[in-house]
C-alpha angles and dihedrals in degrees: 000000000000123000091247091052090050091050092048092050092051095045092044094049093048093047094047094050091050092044092051095048093049092047093054092047093049092050091051095050107030104033094059089057090055091049090057092046088052092052090050089053094049091050091051090051090048088056092048090054093048091047092051090051091046089052089056089051091047093049091053092044093049093048091044090051092048089053091045093051093056127110091220089057090044089057094042096059087054102045103012091220118194096229093065093043094049093046101040108030104047123123093264091064089057091048096046094050094033092236130163097194146008126197131186108197124186127217093270089062092252120136104243091183135356142168138185126200134192105219093195096050091034092225142111116263135184118281110256113256090215088059093051089051088063091062105098124152094232093038127109095257097054104026107078099172121112126223090278091056094250121134114261101214093186093071124200137287139175140096123326120196116224129176089248094050145299119301133205099224137179128187126187132176114256108246138152124274088265088054093247126142168122088232112245095201138292136295112213123197126184147171125196113248089228132146091283091057092046091049091051091053089047091051096051093045095036090228133130103243135183128183124193133171114257090226094053109126092204097060114143117247094259092054093046093050091046093047094049091049093049091049091052103046102011093230127127115257124231120184137152115256092199139324093297107036136048128196135208124201131200135176119240118204127211126233090275091058094252123137104256116152138032115216118198128190118191122192139169116278092240096148092047089046089050088052092054089045091052090051092048091050088049091051090045092053089049088050092049092049091048091050092048088053094047089048095052089049092049093047091053091048093047092048092055100038105022104028095159091052092048091050090051092049092047092049092052093044088051093052090048096051094043093043085216106149093179090069118101135202119237112201121159124215142067103255137095094284093056090045088051090051091052090048091053092049090053090048093049088052091052092047091051092058092043091048094050091051091047094051092048093049090045094052092049092048093047093048092050094045092047092047092050093046091048093049091048093047093047094046093046091047096048092045095048094057097061091036090056089049092049092049092048095047091046091051091049091050092047091052091052099245090140097041140305118317129205125228091256090051089052091055089050090052089048087056093050093048094047093048093042090051090048090051090045088051089054093047091049088051090053090053092044091051090052092050093047091051091048091050092240098125113103131182122242107195123195136149114281140168115245087213089062090050090057092044092053089050092051092050095050100038107033098083091049092050092046091053090056088048092249133135120236114207131178134195134188114201113229094232094059111105112249092237128034134181118238144093104297094187092057092042088052088050091051093050093041091056091047094048093043089051092050092049092052092054100038119086098179140004127041144310115223123197114193133179109213142177107219093180143350097279101038141055127193152190125231128193115186130182140181093229132133093281129231124276114244094241091055098052094082093054104038091093093056115107115260092002119127134183089234105036095162125118091243095062122121117277120245092043094120130231097283098260102114098078091040091057089046091054094048095045090050090051090053087055090051090245139125134239124202136172129216114194147147127194109265093009105080131248136266120202116197125195115193120195134179110268111249111170119203117289098219097265131102089006095119092061090059094043091054090050089054093047093049 
């Protein structure tokens, strides 16, 4: 064993032992502090989730009380007049206030009027018999007197457990607007605490929430263990789900004060991961310090024993740090070290020439790319401003803001707007191509509904297709999840370019846009047309920028500049997807975009769900 090897073994063993001891000590001391910080964070998020749910209860209670303390309601419970019922109990009321049922109960405990509504199906449904069973004169929902026998005008609100599911419910005594009686009964409003409501709370708090009944026999082990622990000591439970996620559990009581539901939040173990990262950085620092110490020892040893090798190492290190490729190593002798020094000098000379050539090529490429991007950006910007003015003025003229317009003039304005929008679409594509080539396009992924994507395409492209005498059809495959995770703006841009391209090259027939699921791990978009088709030899080049199947001067006008498919290809590549085309001359074309399947992550879902409901 050489002296250098022995020195390396001794220094390495010493450093490893010290490193291991300090690492164990730091994990014992510091990681426990991060665990406590993580638990505090989970408790704060539990409080946020409870407060958000209580806010929903308070909103329903406040609105229910406002309606109950209204002279019109006070008169309605007495005479059941049609004007009140038609004006205040139609389906729009349920949608606006997100209600599942509304009951008007008289002082005898009889339901004078009631209505239940399915918010998902947007239709009236029968009132639950289980809900009606809760209406007892001496029960909490109808008896609004306090312990002293005085009328409690505020009413009651909270969670009511029904066999079909928990309900956010509010009940208030019916009084006049001046809050005078005697009370003529109660008005009861409610909304099911279902997945939609939980998703709404999750979206507002940006938390991952799960709610289960305490008496559910099919509770998972973590819910059962947490529920048993909370029933025994009344404390919230916090426990890791795995190495990457931690969960917090809390008990929700019903309006009778009984434990009814278990609410769980689960969140990434960011604090715990930060603790591990801090310890890793600490360990890395120790390792770096140890390596520096070992290197200093080795340099001293090499300088005394192997001076020529130390000189060679120092010379190479100097060139590496200075990045001066013109420097050379001067080492005398006729052995392997001198041969190595000569080889290094020859390599440096070759690198100098190569580096000079690379820098020259890079500068030329960057200058050309920047010039192209700047020209496209300037042209696009200067063109969009007058186009926006033309579009605005045409819309104002079409709407009659400058005087009456005839039907023929309206058609002319439609033509102006459509062509202006087409030109604006082309200008935007120019700017987008410049940004893509400059690497400035970033994806902003959120949860979205594929049905909304199809709706946006219909709204923006239907008039253009109709002007060409074409039908625009959309289809959503049943096996596609209702919500996906991605960049809906860029997806809209992809489909818009494909549809716009299909409209340009199709003279009759229809354009069809479909959302599909080709397999379990992917979803896709398809745009089919009944156009002239694409020759086989042109399929490999249609996704190149500024390339067209018919690039001659005699081609039809309005066929674009050959940017749309290039932008589609580049955006799909950014999304780690693929785009392909299937086409035969005279039989139309089908473009298929296949993307990795990412279902919604439990945040921002409610926003899209409301959009669908409305």
